[in-house]
N, C-alpha and C positions, 0 to 999 in steps of 0.2 A: 675706400680703404686708404689710409694715409701711409701705410708701409712701416709703421712703427712696430718694433718687436714687442711681443707680449708674453706673459707667462714666465716660466723659469728662465728662459733664454734672455729675458730682459736684464737679468743679473750678471750675465757673462762679462760684459766690459768692466764692470766694477770688480768682479772676481779676479780677472786677469791683472788689473791695475793694482789691486790690494795685495795679492799674493805673488805677483811676478812670474806667473806660469801661464802658458796657454791652456785653453779648456781641454785640449787633448791630454795634457798631463793629468788633470783631475779625473777625466773619464777613465784613463788607464789605471789610476790609483784605486778605483772602485770596481773595475770590471770583473774581478774575481770574487766580489762580495755581493753581486746583484741577486743572489739567491737568499740573502739575509733579509729580515724585516727592514722596512724603510728607515725607522728610527735608529736601528743598530748601525746602519751605514752612515747616517748623519752623525751619530756619536763617534764613529771611527774618524771622520774628517775633522770633527771638532777636537777630539782628544789627540790625534796623531799630528795634525797640521795646524792646530790652534785657529781653526776657521770659525767664523761666526755662524750662528744657527741658520740665519736666512740664506747665506751663501751655500752652506753645506746642504740645506734642504733643497735649494734650487738645482744643484748638481744632481742630487739623488733623484728628485722628481723627474728631471729631464731624461736621465738615463733609464729609469724604470719605464717611463712612457715610451721611449724609443724601443726598449726591449719588447714591450707589449705589442707595439706596432709591427716590429719585425716578426714576432710570433704569429700575428694575424695574417701577415703576408706569406708565411711559410718559409721565412728565411732561416 
């Protein structure tokens, strides 16, 4: 294993650089929307924050996966 970041998290450095906010800002922005369908949350980031589709999708995919992992762990 080479230690490179894969999946949605691979977008995080570019998201932080492009939009000038840490990932925690974007996670907080959608935390109350995680019960909505994936694409509705993506649309929120695109419409409200002028975020590109790939970046918005990466944030949502990461947070929904984290939510699922937490639910499986009983968190």
